[in-house]
BAMI-66481 format. One record per atom (N, C-alpha, C): x negated, y, z; residue number from 1; atom name; residue in three letters. Coordinates in steps of 0.02 Angstrom, whole numbers. Example, Ala and Ser with C-alpha at 12.3 -4.5 7.8 and 13.67 -1.06 7.14 Angstrom:
<pts>
-660|-284|390|1|N|ala
-615|-225|390|1|CA|ala
-660|-165|390|1|C|ala
-642|-112|354|2|N|ser
-684|-53|357|2|CA|ser
-645|2|394|2|C|ser
</pts>
This chain:
<pts>
-2441|3295|21|1|N|met
-2491|3268|66|1|CA|met
-2560|3287|42|1|C|met
-2602|3306|87|2|N|tyr
-2672|3321|73|2|CA|tyr
-2713|3262|97|2|C|tyr
-2765|3243|60|3|N|ser
-2808|3190|85|3|CA|ser
-2880|3206|70|3|C|ser
-2924|3178|110|4|N|arg
-2996|3186|102|4|CA|arg
-3025|3116|106|4|C|arg
-3073|3101|63|5|N|cys
-3099|3033|57|5|CA|cys
-3162|3023|98|5|C|cys
-3166|2966|132|6|N|tyr
-3225|2945|169|6|CA|tyr
-3248|2878|141|6|C|tyr
-3312|2870|128|7|N|asp
-3339|2807|104|7|CA|asp
-3301|2780|43|7|C|asp
-3274|2822|2|8|N|his
-3239|2805|-60|8|CA|his
-3176|2764|-50|8|C|his
-3157|2748|12|9|N|ala
-3098|2707|22|9|CA|ala
-3059|2726|84|9|C|ala
-3081|2774|122|10|N|phe
-3050|2789|186|10|CA|phe
-3025|2860|184|10|C|phe
-2962|2870|199|11|N|his
-2932|2936|194|11|CA|his
-2900|2958|259|11|C|his
-2898|3023|269|12|N|asp
-2851|3049|318|12|CA|asp
-2803|3094|279|12|C|asp
-2743|3099|303|13|N|gly
-2693|3138|268|13|CA|gly
-2657|3185|315|13|C|gly
-2632|3239|288|14|N|val
-2592|3286|328|14|CA|val
-2519|3272|312|14|C|val
-2481|3256|364|15|N|tyr
-2410|3246|356|15|CA|tyr
-2376|3301|396|15|C|tyr
-2331|3336|365|16|N|val
-2298|3392|397|16|CA|val
-2234|3367|432|16|C|val
-2230|3379|497|17|N|val
-2170|3363|536|17|CA|val
-2132|3428|544|17|C|val
-2069|3431|521|18|N|pro
-2032|3494|525|18|CA|pro
-2032|3523|596|18|C|pro
-2046|3588|601|19|N|gly
-2045|3622|666|19|CA|gly
-2109|3614|705|19|C|gly
-2158|3579|679|20|N|arg
-2221|3568|714|20|CA|arg
-2280|3583|667|20|C|arg
-2339|3586|698|21|N|arg
-2399|3596|657|21|CA|arg
-2413|3533|617|21|C|arg
-2447|3540|560|22|N|pro
-2467|3480|523|22|CA|pro
-2517|3439|565|22|C|pro
-2512|3375|561|23|N|his
-2557|3331|597|23|CA|his
-2595|3287|547|23|C|his
-2656|3272|563|24|N|leu
-2697|3227|522|24|CA|leu
-2688|3156|547|24|C|leu
-2679|3109|501|25|N|tyr
-2674|3039|517|25|CA|tyr
-2724|3001|475|25|C|tyr
-2753|2949|503|26|N|tyr
-2800|2908|467|26|CA|tyr
-2764|2858|423|26|C|tyr
-2793|2845|363|27|N|arg
-2764|2798|316|27|CA|arg
-2821|2762|280|27|C|arg
-2815|2696|274|28|N|tyr
-2862|2656|235|28|CA|tyr
-2833|2647|166|28|C|tyr
-2870|2665|114|29|N|val
-2847|2657|45|29|CA|val
-2901|2619|6|29|C|val
-2880|2566|-27|30|N|cys
-2926|2527|-67|30|CA|cys
-2901|2527|-139|30|C|cys
-2944|2543|-186|31|N|lys
-2925|2547|-256|31|CA|lys
-2964|2496|-297|31|C|lys
-2933|2471|-350|32|N|ala
-2965|2431|-401|32|CA|ala
-2957|2470|-465|32|C|ala
-3009|2505|-486|33|N|gly
-3003|2552|-541|33|CA|gly
-2959|2610|-519|33|C|gly
-2905|2622|-556|34|N|ser
-2860|2676|-536|34|CA|ser
-2799|2650|-498|34|C|ser
-2795|2584|-490|35|N|arg
-2738|2553|-456|35|CA|arg
-2751|2547|-381|35|C|arg
-2703|2568|-341|36|N|val
-2709|2563|-268|36|CA|val
-2689|2492|-248|36|C|val
-2736|2457|-215|37|N|val
-2724|2388|-193|37|CA|val
-2696|2389|-122|37|C|val
-2725|2430|-78|38|N|tyr
-2701|2437|-10|38|CA|tyr
-2697|2511|7|38|C|tyr
-2644|2529|42|39|N|ser
-2637|2596|71|39|CA|ser
-2605|2586|139|39|C|ser
-2645|2587|191|40|N|lys
-2622|2570|258|40|CA|lys
-2634|2627|307|40|C|lys
-2581|2646|342|41|N|his
-2587|2694|397|41|CA|his
-2622|2659|455|41|C|his
-2671|2691|485|42|N|ile
-2704|2663|543|42|CA|ile
-2666|2686|605|42|C|ile
-2633|2639|640|43|N|pro
-2590|2659|696|43|CA|pro
-2630|2683|756|43|C|pro
-2596|2718|800|44|N|gly
-2627|2742|861|44|CA|gly
-2618|2816|872|44|C|gly
-2584|2849|826|45|N|gly
-2573|2921|834|45|CA|gly
-2611|2960|781|45|C|gly
-2614|3026|792|46|N|asn
-2649|3068|744|46|CA|asn
-2724|3070|761|46|C|asn
-2761|3110|724|47|N|thr
-2834|3112|732|47|CA|thr
-2857|3140|799|47|C|thr
-2810|3169|838|48|N|gln
-2827|3193|905|48|CA|gln
-2826|3136|956|48|C|gln
-2799|3079|937|49|N|ser
-2793|3021|981|49|CA|ser
-2857|2980|983|49|C|ser
-2881|2964|1042|50|N|ser
-2942|2924|1048|50|CA|ser
-2930|2853|1023|50|C|ser
-2868|2827|1028|51|N|ile
-2853|2760|1002|51|CA|ile
-2859|2759|927|51|C|ile
-2827|2807|893|52|N|ala
-2830|2810|820|52|CA|ala
-2901|2822|795|52|C|ala
-2938|2865|828|53|N|thr
-3006|2880|808|53|CA|thr
-3051|2818|817|53|C|thr
-3043|2782|872|54|N|gly
-3081|2721|883|54|CA|gly
-3067|2669|830|54|C|gly
-3003|2663|811|55|N|arg
-2985|2615|759|55|CA|arg
-3012|2636|691|55|C|arg
-3012|2700|676|56|N|ala
-3040|2725|613|56|CA|ala
-3115|2711|610|56|C|ala
-3150|2720|666|57|N|ile
-3221|2705|668|57|CA|ile
-3233|2631|656|57|C|ile
-3190|2589|685|58|N|glu
-3196|2516|675|58|CA|glu
-3186|2498|601|58|C|glu
-3137|2529|568|59|N|val
-3127|2516|496|59|CA|val
-3189|2536|457|59|C|val
-3219|2593|473|60|N|cys
-3281|2614|439|60|CA|cys
-3337|2563|450|60|C|cys
-3342|2537|511|61|N|arg
-3393|2486|525|61|CA|arg
-3382|2425|482|61|C|arg
-3320|2402|477|62|N|trp
-3305|2343|436|62|CA|trp
-3322|2356|363|62|C|trp
-3308|2417|338|63|N|met
-3325|2433|268|63|CA|met
-3400|2433|258|63|C|met
-3438|2462|305|64|N|arg
-3512|2463|299|64|CA|arg
-3541|2393|301|64|C|arg
-3509|2347|339|65|N|arg
-3533|2278|342|65|CA|arg
-3516|2239|279|65|C|arg
-3474|2267|237|66|N|gly
-3456|2234|175|66|CA|gly
-3398|2186|181|66|C|gly
-3357|2195|233|67|N|glu
-3298|2152|241|67|CA|glu
-3251|2162|182|67|C|glu
-3213|2111|165|68|N|ser
-3167|2115|109|68|CA|ser
-3108|2161|125|68|C|ser
-3078|2191|74|69|N|pro
-3019|2233|85|69|CA|pro
-2963|2193|119|69|C|pro
-2956|2129|103|70|N|gln
-2905|2087|134|70|CA|gln
-2916|2081|209|70|C|gln
-2979|2072|229|71|N|ala
-2995|2067|301|71|CA|ala
-2981|2132|337|71|C|ala
-2997|2188|306|72|N|ile
-2985|2253|336|72|CA|ile
-2910|2266|342|72|C|ile
-2872|2248|290|73|N|ala
-2799|2256|292|73|CA|ala
-2769|2213|347|73|C|ala
-2795|2152|356|74|N|ala
-2771|2107|409|74|CA|ala
-2786|2136|478|74|C|ala
-2844|2168|486|75|N|leu
-2862|2200|549|75|CA|leu
-2812|2256|565|75|C|leu
-2797|2297|516|76|N|ile
-2749|2352|525|76|CA|ile
-2679|2325|540|76|C|ile
-2659|2272|506|77|N|asp
-2594|2241|518|77|CA|asp
-2590|2215|590|77|C|asp
-2646|2188|616|78|N|lys
-2647|2164|685|78|CA|lys
-2634|2222|733|78|C|lys
-2664|2280|720|79|N|trp
-2652|2338|763|79|CA|trp
-2580|2361|758|79|C|trp
-2550|2354|700|80|N|ser
-2481|2377|690|80|CA|ser
-2432|2336|731|80|C|ser
-2450|2274|748|81|N|asn
-2405|2230|783|81|CA|asn
-2418|2228|859|81|C|asn
-2467|2268|881|82|N|val
-2484|2271|952|82|CA|val
-2470|2341|978|82|C|val
-2435|2349|1034|83|N|pro
-2423|2417|1060|83|CA|pro
-2489|2452|1076|83|C|pro
-2494|2515|1057|84|N|ala
-2556|2554|1067|84|CA|ala
-2565|2573|1139|84|C|ala
</pts>
């Protein structure tokens, strides 16, 4: 997996699906030192999806506002339980 970091805690990753092109997916990663506290896939499809992109922008907004990692993880969990 390849990843690129945004705002020191937000990643997108390339996951290879056999027989298809690699797709980028958004992922929220929170670390405490070198230990990963949260690693959450942001649901809604790959980075070409307007749903996933909108949710990734919302996660970035929450990080800039200084929301806690627990609150951000709860937001992502809420999206995981709702059909996109």
